[in-house]
C-alpha positions as CSV (number, residue, x, y, z in Angstrom):
1,M,-38.1,13.5,-2.4
2,K,-38.0,17.4,-2.4
3,L,-36.5,19.6,0.3
4,F,-39.8,21.9,-1.0
5,N,-42.9,20.9,-2.8
6,E,-43.2,22.3,-6.3
7,S,-46.5,23.7,-5.3
8,T,-45.3,26.0,-2.4
9,R,-41.7,26.7,-3.8
10,T,-42.2,30.1,-3.9
11,N,-43.8,31.0,-0.7
12,T,-42.7,27.6,1.6
13,L,-39.9,29.9,3.2
14,H,-42.4,33.1,3.8
15,Q,-45.1,30.7,5.5
16,S,-42.7,28.7,7.6
17,P,-42.6,29.0,11.0
18,A,-39.1,31.1,12.2
19,P,-37.2,28.0,13.4
20,A,-37.8,26.7,10.0
21,R,-36.9,29.7,8.3
22,L,-34.0,30.0,10.4
23,I,-32.9,26.4,9.4
24,L,-33.8,26.0,5.5
25,S,-33.3,28.9,4.4
26,P,-29.6,28.7,3.7
27,L,-30.6,25.2,1.9
28,K,-33.5,26.8,0.1
29,R,-30.9,29.7,-1.5
30,L,-28.6,27.2,-2.7
31,D,-31.2,25.1,-4.3
32,G,-32.8,27.9,-6.0
33,W,-29.2,29.1,-7.4
34,I,-28.3,26.1,-8.5
35,L,-31.5,24.6,-10.0
36,Q,-31.3,28.4,-12.4
37,S,-27.7,26.1,-14.2
38,P,-27.2,22.6,-13.2
39,A,-23.8,22.6,-14.1
40,R,-23.3,24.8,-10.8
41,A,-23.9,21.5,-8.8
42,G,-20.6,20.0,-10.4
43,F,-18.7,23.1,-9.9
44,L,-18.8,22.9,-6.0
45,L,-18.7,19.3,-6.1
46,A,-15.7,19.9,-7.5
47,I,-14.2,22.5,-5.3
48,F,-15.5,19.9,-2.5
49,I,-12.8,17.2,-3.8
50,L,-10.0,20.3,-5.0
51,T,-10.1,21.1,-1.5
52,Y,-9.7,18.1,0.1
53,F,-7.6,17.0,-2.1
54,V,-5.3,20.2,-1.6
55,L,-5.6,20.2,2.5
56,W,-4.9,16.8,2.9
57,C,-2.0,16.9,0.4
58,G,-0.7,19.6,2.4
59,V,-0.8,18.3,5.9
60,S,0.5,15.0,4.5
61,F,3.5,16.5,2.8
62,V,4.4,18.7,5.5
63,R,3.8,15.3,7.9
64,H,6.6,13.8,5.6
65,Y,9.1,16.8,5.1
66,Y,9.4,17.3,9.2
67,F,9.9,13.8,9.7
68,H,6.8,12.6,11.1
69,S,5.8,10.3,8.6
70,K,7.0,6.5,9.6
71,F,7.1,2.6,9.0
72,D,4.1,2.2,6.7
73,L,5.3,4.8,4.5
74,A,8.8,3.2,4.1
75,T,8.0,0.2,3.5
76,Q,5.2,0.3,0.5
77,D,7.5,3.8,-0.9
78,Q,10.2,0.7,-1.1
79,V,8.1,-1.5,-2.4
80,V,6.9,0.7,-5.3
81,W,10.8,2.1,-5.9
82,N,11.8,-1.7,-5.9
83,S,9.1,-2.7,-8.3
84,A,9.8,0.4,-11.1
85,Q,13.3,-0.6,-10.8
86,G,11.9,-4.2,-12.1
87,R,12.3,-5.8,-8.7
88,L,8.1,-6.7,-8.7
89,F,7.7,-6.0,-4.9
90,S,10.7,-6.8,-3.4
91,R,11.5,-5.2,0.3
92,S,13.8,-5.8,2.8
93,L,12.3,-4.6,5.7
94,E,10.9,-7.8,7.6
95,V,10.6,-9.8,4.6
96,T,11.7,-9.9,1.0
97,N,9.0,-9.6,-0.9
98,D,5.6,-7.5,0.1
99,L,3.4,-10.5,-1.2
100,G,4.8,-12.3,2.3
101,D,3.6,-9.4,4.1
102,H,0.2,-8.3,2.7
103,V,-1.5,-9.0,-1.2
104,R,-2.0,-4.9,-1.9
105,L,-1.4,-5.9,-5.8
106,F,-2.3,-1.9,-6.7
107,L,1.3,-0.8,-5.7
108,A,2.0,-2.5,-8.8
109,P,0.7,-0.2,-11.4
110,I,1.6,3.2,-8.8
111,S,5.2,2.1,-9.4
112,L,4.8,3.1,-13.2
113,I,4.6,6.8,-11.7
114,Y,7.7,6.7,-10.1
115,L,9.4,5.8,-13.8
116,V,8.9,9.5,-13.8
117,I,8.7,10.5,-10.4
118,P,10.0,8.4,-7.9
119,S,8.9,10.3,-4.8
120,P,7.1,9.4,-1.3
121,Y,5.0,12.4,-2.1
122,V,3.4,10.5,-5.3
123,L,2.0,8.2,-2.5
124,L,0.7,10.8,-0.3
125,G,-0.7,13.0,-3.6
126,F,-2.3,9.5,-4.6
127,Q,-3.8,9.1,-1.8
128,S,-5.5,12.0,-1.0
129,L,-6.2,12.3,-4.4
130,V,-8.5,9.2,-4.1
131,L,-10.0,10.0,-0.9
132,A,-11.7,13.0,-2.8
133,L,-12.9,11.1,-5.6
134,S,-14.7,9.0,-2.9
135,A,-17.0,12.3,-2.4
136,W,-18.2,11.9,-6.5
137,P,-20.4,8.4,-6.5
138,L,-21.8,9.1,-3.0
139,Y,-22.8,12.6,-4.8
140,R,-24.2,10.4,-7.4
141,L,-26.1,8.4,-4.6
142,A,-27.4,11.2,-2.7
143,R,-28.7,13.1,-6.2
144,R,-30.7,10.1,-6.7
145,K,-32.5,9.9,-3.6
146,F,-32.7,13.6,-3.2
147,D,-34.7,15.8,-5.3
148,S,-32.8,18.5,-4.0
149,P,-29.2,18.9,-5.0
150,A,-28.4,21.4,-1.7
151,I,-29.0,18.1,0.8
152,S,-27.0,16.4,-1.4
153,L,-24.0,18.4,-1.4
154,V,-24.6,18.7,2.4
155,V,-24.4,15.2,2.9
156,T,-21.2,14.7,0.3
157,F,-19.4,17.9,2.2
158,C,-20.5,15.8,5.6
159,A,-18.7,12.5,4.3
160,L,-15.5,14.3,3.2
161,A,-15.4,16.1,6.2
162,Y,-16.0,12.4,8.3
163,P,-13.2,12.8,10.8
164,P,-12.2,9.2,10.4
165,L,-11.5,9.5,7.1
166,G,-9.2,12.5,8.0
167,F,-7.4,10.6,10.1
168,L,-6.9,8.0,7.7
169,N,-5.2,10.0,5.5
170,R,-2.9,11.6,8.1
171,D,-1.8,8.1,8.7
172,D,0.8,8.1,6.5
173,F,0.2,6.3,3.0
174,H,-1.6,2.6,3.1
175,I,-2.8,1.7,-0.4
176,E,-6.1,-0.3,0.8
177,V,-7.7,3.4,0.8
178,I,-8.5,2.6,-2.5
179,A,-11.1,0.6,-2.4
180,I,-13.0,2.8,-0.2
181,P,-14.1,5.2,-3.3
182,L,-14.0,2.0,-5.4
183,L,-16.5,0.7,-2.5
184,I,-18.9,3.9,-2.5
185,A,-18.9,3.3,-6.3
186,A,-20.0,-0.2,-6.1
187,Y,-22.7,0.3,-4.1
188,E,-24.1,2.9,-6.1
189,R,-23.8,0.9,-9.4
190,I,-25.3,-2.0,-7.5
191,D,-28.5,0.6,-6.0
192,V,-29.3,1.4,-10.2
193,G,-28.8,-2.0,-11.2
194,D,-25.4,-2.0,-13.3
195,L,-23.8,-4.7,-11.8
196,K,-21.3,-5.0,-14.7
197,S,-19.8,-1.6,-13.5
198,A,-20.5,-2.9,-10.0
199,S,-18.6,-6.0,-10.6
200,L,-15.4,-3.9,-12.1
201,F,-15.5,-1.9,-8.8
202,M,-15.4,-4.7,-6.3
203,G,-13.1,-6.2,-8.1
204,L,-10.5,-3.1,-8.3
205,A,-11.0,-3.0,-5.1
206,L,-9.9,-6.3,-3.9
207,L,-6.7,-5.3,-5.4
208,G,-6.0,-2.8,-2.3
209,K,-5.3,-5.6,0.3
210,E,-6.1,-9.1,1.3
211,H,-8.7,-8.6,3.9
212,I,-11.0,-6.3,1.4
213,G,-12.2,-9.6,0.2
214,L,-14.3,-10.2,3.6
215,T,-15.8,-6.8,2.8
216,V,-16.8,-7.6,-0.8
217,A,-18.2,-10.6,0.5
218,A,-20.7,-8.8,2.7
219,L,-21.2,-6.4,0.0
220,G,-22.4,-9.2,-2.1
221,L,-24.8,-10.8,0.9
222,L,-26.3,-6.8,1.0
223,A,-26.6,-6.8,-3.2
224,A,-28.1,-11.0,-2.9
225,F,-30.5,-10.4,-0.3
226,Y,-31.6,-7.1,0.5
227,Q,-31.5,-5.7,-3.0
228,K,-32.8,-8.9,-4.7
229,H,-29.1,-9.7,-7.2
230,Q,-29.3,-13.0,-5.8
231,R,-26.8,-14.9,-8.4
232,F,-24.7,-11.6,-8.5
233,G,-24.1,-11.2,-4.8
234,L,-23.7,-14.6,-3.9
235,A,-21.1,-14.8,-6.7
236,W,-18.8,-11.8,-5.0
237,T,-19.9,-13.2,-1.8
238,V,-17.7,-16.9,-2.8
239,G,-15.5,-14.7,-4.4
240,G,-14.6,-11.9,-2.0
241,L,-14.0,-15.0,0.4
242,A,-12.1,-16.8,-1.4
243,Y,-9.4,-14.2,-2.6
244,S,-9.2,-13.3,1.2
245,S,-8.6,-16.9,2.3
246,I,-6.7,-17.6,-1.0
247,A,-4.1,-14.7,0.1
248,L,-4.1,-15.0,3.5
249,F,-3.5,-19.3,3.8
250,V,-1.4,-18.9,0.8
251,I,0.0,-16.3,-1.2
252,I,1.4,-15.2,2.3
253,P,2.8,-18.1,3.5
254,A,4.3,-19.3,0.2
255,F,6.4,-15.8,0.1
256,R,7.0,-15.3,4.0
257,G,8.2,-19.2,4.6
258,A,6.0,-19.0,7.7
259,P,2.4,-18.3,8.6
260,S,1.1,-14.9,8.3
261,D,2.1,-12.5,11.5
262,T,-1.2,-11.8,11.1
263,L,-2.6,-14.3,13.0
264,A,-0.4,-13.9,16.0
265,R,-2.7,-10.8,16.9
266,Y,-5.5,-13.5,17.4
267,Q,-3.9,-15.9,19.2
268,W,-6.1,-15.5,22.4
269,L,-8.7,-17.7,20.1
270,G,-6.0,-20.7,19.7
271,D,-2.6,-21.2,17.9
272,A,-4.0,-22.0,14.5
273,P,-6.7,-20.9,12.0
274,L,-8.7,-23.6,12.9
275,Q,-8.4,-23.5,16.5
276,M,-9.7,-20.2,16.3
277,L,-12.7,-20.8,14.1
278,W,-13.2,-23.5,16.7
279,T,-13.7,-21.1,19.4
280,V,-15.1,-18.6,17.7
281,L,-18.0,-21.3,17.0
282,T,-18.2,-23.1,20.5
283,Q,-17.2,-20.1,23.3
284,P,-19.4,-17.6,21.4
285,S,-19.9,-15.9,25.0
286,L,-16.1,-15.4,25.2
287,V,-16.2,-13.6,21.7
288,L,-19.0,-11.2,22.3
289,H,-17.6,-10.2,25.2
290,K,-14.3,-9.5,23.8
291,I,-16.2,-7.4,21.6
292,A,-18.8,-5.7,23.8
293,S,-15.3,-3.9,25.5
294,A,-15.8,-0.2,26.3
295,G,-13.1,1.2,24.0
296,H,-15.1,-0.5,21.3
297,F,-18.2,1.0,21.9
298,L,-16.5,4.3,22.0
299,T,-15.0,3.6,18.3
300,L,-18.9,3.0,17.8
301,L,-19.5,6.7,18.6
302,Q,-16.7,7.9,16.9
303,L,-17.8,6.4,13.7
304,L,-21.5,7.6,14.4
305,A,-21.5,10.5,16.2
306,P,-20.2,12.8,13.1
307,L,-22.8,11.4,11.0
308,A,-26.0,12.2,13.8
309,F,-26.6,8.4,13.8
310,L,-28.0,8.7,10.9
311,P,-26.4,5.5,9.3
312,L,-28.6,3.7,12.3
313,L,-31.1,4.6,10.3
314,S,-30.5,2.1,7.6
315,L,-29.3,-0.9,9.1
316,P,-28.8,-3.0,6.0
317,A,-26.1,-0.8,4.4
318,L,-23.6,-0.9,7.6
319,L,-23.3,-4.9,6.8
320,P,-20.4,-4.8,4.6
321,A,-19.3,-2.8,7.4
322,V,-19.5,-5.8,10.1
323,P,-16.5,-8.3,8.6
324,A,-13.9,-5.4,9.2
325,L,-15.3,-4.0,13.0
326,I,-15.3,-7.7,13.9
327,Y,-11.5,-8.5,13.2
328,N,-10.7,-5.7,14.0
329,F,-12.5,-6.0,17.8
330,L,-11.3,-8.9,18.1
331,S,-7.4,-8.1,17.3
332,Q,-5.0,-8.1,20.4
333,L,-3.7,-5.2,18.6
334,P,-5.0,-1.6,19.9
335,S,-4.9,0.6,17.4
336,Q,-6.5,-1.9,15.4
337,S,-9.7,-0.7,17.0
338,S,-9.4,3.0,16.7
339,I,-10.4,5.9,14.2
340,Y,-6.9,7.1,14.3
341,N,-5.2,4.4,12.4
342,H,-5.9,2.6,8.5
343,Y,-7.2,-0.3,10.1
344,I,-10.8,0.9,9.6
345,A,-10.5,1.9,6.3
346,P,-13.3,-0.9,5.4
347,V,-15.4,0.8,7.7
348,I,-15.9,4.2,6.7
349,P,-17.8,3.8,3.3
350,F,-20.3,1.9,4.2
351,M,-20.6,4.6,7.1
352,V,-21.1,6.9,4.8
353,V,-23.2,5.5,2.6
354,A,-25.7,4.3,5.6
355,G,-26.0,8.1,6.4
356,V,-27.2,9.2,3.1
357,L,-29.6,6.4,3.2
358,G,-30.4,7.1,6.9
359,L,-31.1,10.7,5.9
360,H,-33.5,9.7,2.7
361,R,-35.5,7.4,5.2
362,L,-36.4,10.6,7.1
363,S,-38.6,11.4,4.4
364,T,-40.3,8.0,5.0
365,S,-43.4,9.3,6.8
366,S,-43.1,6.6,9.9
367,W,-39.8,8.6,10.3
368,K,-41.1,11.9,9.9
369,D,-43.5,11.3,12.3
370,R,-41.0,9.7,15.2
371,L,-38.9,13.0,14.2
372,L,-41.4,15.4,14.6
373,R,-42.9,14.2,17.7
374,L,-39.4,15.2,19.4
375,I,-39.8,18.8,18.2
376,P,-41.9,21.4,19.4
377,S,-45.2,21.9,17.6
378,G,-45.4,24.3,14.8
379,W,-41.7,24.7,14.3
380,L,-41.1,22.4,11.1
381,R,-43.7,21.1,8.6
382,S,-43.5,17.5,7.9
383,D,-42.1,17.9,3.8
384,Q,-39.3,19.9,6.0
385,A,-37.7,16.6,7.5
386,T,-35.1,16.3,5.7
387,G,-34.0,19.3,5.3
388,L,-33.8,19.5,9.7
389,G,-32.0,16.2,9.2
390,A,-29.2,17.4,6.5
391,S,-28.7,20.7,8.7
392,I,-28.1,18.9,11.6
393,M,-25.4,16.4,9.9
394,L,-23.8,19.3,9.0
395,V,-23.6,21.4,12.0
396,V,-22.5,17.7,14.1
397,T,-19.7,17.1,11.4
398,L,-18.1,20.5,12.3
399,A,-18.8,20.3,15.7
400,S,-17.3,16.8,15.9
401,W,-13.9,18.4,14.6
402,A,-14.2,21.2,17.6
403,C,-14.3,18.2,19.8
404,Y,-11.0,17.2,18.4
405,A,-9.4,20.4,19.4
406,I,-7.0,18.7,21.6
407,L,-5.9,16.2,19.2
408,I,-5.8,18.0,15.6
409,W,-2.6,19.8,16.1
410,S,-0.5,17.2,17.7
411,S,-2.6,14.4,16.0
412,V,-2.6,15.6,12.2
413,F,1.7,16.0,12.5
414,S,2.2,12.5,14.5
415,L,0.1,9.7,16.1
416,P,0.7,10.3,19.8
417,R,1.0,7.7,22.4
418,T,-0.9,9.9,24.4
419,V,-2.3,13.4,24.1
420,A,0.4,14.9,26.4
421,T,3.4,13.3,24.7
422,A,2.1,14.8,21.4
423,S,1.3,17.9,22.6
424,R,4.9,18.8,23.5
425,A,6.8,17.3,20.2
426,P,7.6,20.4,17.9
427,I,6.8,20.5,14.6
428,I,9.8,21.1,13.4
429,R,12.8,19.0,14.6
430,P,15.4,21.5,16.3
431,N,17.9,20.4,14.5
432,D,16.1,20.0,11.6
433,A,19.3,21.7,9.2
434,A,21.8,18.8,10.6
435,I,18.9,16.4,9.8
436,R,18.8,17.2,5.8
437,E,22.5,18.1,6.0
438,G,23.3,14.3,7.8
439,L,20.6,12.6,4.7
440,K,22.8,14.1,2.1
441,H,25.5,11.9,3.2
442,V,24.1,8.8,3.6
443,P,25.5,6.9,0.5
444,N,22.6,4.9,-1.9
445,D,24.4,1.5,-2.3
446,V,25.0,0.3,1.5
447,Y,23.0,-1.6,4.0
448,L,21.2,1.3,5.9
449,V,19.9,0.9,9.3
450,T,17.8,3.8,10.9
451,T,15.0,5.0,13.3
452,D,11.2,4.7,11.3
453,S,11.1,8.3,11.0
454,Y,13.6,8.8,9.1
455,A,13.2,5.7,6.9
456,T,11.0,7.3,5.2
457,H,13.2,9.5,3.5
458,L,16.0,6.9,2.6
459,S,13.8,3.9,1.5
460,H,15.0,4.6,-2.5
461,R,18.0,1.7,-2.2
462,F,18.0,-2.4,-2.2
463,R,18.1,-3.0,1.4
464,I,17.4,-1.1,4.1
465,G,16.5,-1.6,7.8
466,M,15.4,-0.6,11.3
467,I,16.7,-0.7,14.5
468,Q,14.9,-2.1,17.7
469,R,14.7,0.3,20.4
470,G,16.8,-0.4,23.2
471,S,18.8,-3.7,22.4
472,V,22.5,-4.3,22.1
473,S,21.6,-7.3,20.1
474,A,19.1,-5.7,17.6
475,L,21.4,-4.1,15.4
476,D,22.3,-6.2,12.4
477,P,25.6,-7.7,12.1
478,E,25.1,-7.1,8.2
479,A,24.6,-3.3,8.4
480,E,26.7,-0.9,6.8
481,A,25.6,2.0,7.9
482,I,24.3,3.3,10.5
483,F,21.5,7.0,10.7
484,L,20.0,8.2,13.9
485,N,18.8,11.6,15.4
486,L,19.9,11.7,18.7
487,K,18.3,14.8,19.8
488,D,15.0,13.0,18.4
489,Q,13.0,11.6,21.6
490,R,9.8,11.1,20.8
491,W,10.1,7.6,20.9
492,W,13.5,6.7,21.6
493,S,14.9,7.3,25.0
494,C,18.6,8.5,25.8
495,D,19.9,4.9,27.1
496,D,18.1,3.1,23.5
497,Y,20.0,5.3,21.6
498,V,23.3,4.3,23.6
499,E,22.5,0.5,23.5
500,S,22.2,0.8,19.7
501,L,25.6,2.9,19.9
502,K,27.2,0.3,21.9
503,A,26.6,-2.4,19.2
504,A,27.5,-0.5,16.5
505,A,30.9,0.2,18.2
506,A,31.5,-3.1,18.7
507,L,30.6,-3.9,15.2
508,G,33.4,-1.6,13.8
509,F,31.4,1.7,13.0
510,G,33.5,4.9,12.6
511,L,32.0,8.0,12.6
512,V,31.4,9.6,8.9
513,F,29.2,12.7,10.3
514,Y,28.2,14.1,13.0
515,R,26.5,17.7,13.8
516,D,24.2,18.8,16.4
517,G,23.2,15.3,17.0
518,V,22.6,13.9,13.8
519,L,24.7,10.9,13.5
520,L,26.2,8.8,9.9
521,A,28.0,5.9,11.5
522,Q,29.7,3.0,8.6
523,K,31.1,-0.1,9.4
524,D,34.9,-0.2,8.7
525,K,35.0,3.5,7.9
526,G,34.9,6.9,9.5
527,D,36.5,7.6,12.8
528,L,36.1,4.7,15.2
529,S,38.1,6.8,18.1
530,K,35.5,9.8,17.7
531,F,32.4,7.5,17.7
532,K,33.9,5.7,20.9
533,D,34.2,9.0,22.4
534,L,30.8,10.8,21.5
535,L,29.7,7.4,23.0
536,N,31.3,7.7,26.2
537,N,31.4,11.5,27.0
538,N,27.5,11.4,25.9
539,W,26.4,14.2,23.9
540,P,24.4,17.4,24.2
541,G,20.6,17.0,24.9
542,C,21.0,13.6,26.9
543,K,21.9,13.3,30.6
């Protein structure tokens, strides 16, 4: 499909109506410049990838540096650090081995980098890199569908600027992001019949997390029945289902000593997996009512609108996104159905793929006719419909970020409970210097407990724990040290801190370091009287 017919390439713009010239002139000029040297398209693609990588590395690095990263980064950073020390998948947060929480095998090879650079910035940079590289297989798919390199670059840019992708990159670190470029690459290889390469990409994607198997299974169905690779597709459907089932019902319980806590999010369906399945089969209206909530329709709108709803023109390509949408919408955890969290990751690759294929469908006669009927007569010729669609996608993608203007500044640096609370939270903590000085005093060989905003900076140790907010009994009696920033009230109130300090005082903790609200206390060390005095007389900033 060509943006301009060869026979009229030189005078198309001159003959086109004024609206068409206004819309298509930039695309035509870009096409002309690129066609003078094919390497220019690769150069622009590299610029897109590098810009995305640098931009989101900057955002995620700043978030972490100024103590906005949270629990998930701390957990995976500790797992990778422990694995680099020879304690494969070992962790102390919630479970003793990460395989008792999630089956994310890709953390093991990443730990090799920690042998050289043991830093959470490695994880954040890796995440930005793999998401940036998702542009490469998507561009290959688009370039094969469109004769115009300009249109191919436009849709690739829109994919990198896709807001859910950016919010995913902002949401700390989650190893399952590796599946996004791999699943796009798998679809692109299936599209050309390169099934060996597709198998490699699908197999690697499984290593991201246990639930990716469901997405791979759905991609197998798409390959079997839509793209006519039946043996290949059905094999991967069975393989994907088997992988997720074994991971969820065998591996995780074996290492956890109990069923996966993920199942608790679906207890409204039943107390056990078979009961949940029976509810789904026997009470479909109940399940459909849960899925078809207003909030879920908003999520679909947020997924489709930035791509100008073009994915709806290629519904089969959205099939692999369906399992993730269903289990997220059925969950009782509200964040699972939000575009601001990592749970939506398996949906993203097929939204952008369907966006490319939906735009390509505009080149078919039926869809061109429907589009042209919406446009005043004479404004656009039939061979320019795809160029118009690409232009609309670009404008809508950029406009979608404008719609998030209220959230951009706050949500880039923190995941707010509400817009109002996040807008009042400064990017830099008022006592930033005291925090950094206090961190230097924390011993590396003690069992430390802290809040999740600071655990990400203290997780390179054999044992670290989180303090549960607002409970005297929540402080682990085995804890040897406690680190708190009493002035950080983004998530904790003064009363929450008081309860934790009372628990620490009762266990014999003494004050080792205190400055400007930043506190380090150790059991049977430091000054116990000063610690109790601080607790009894309160501290500046809490009334």
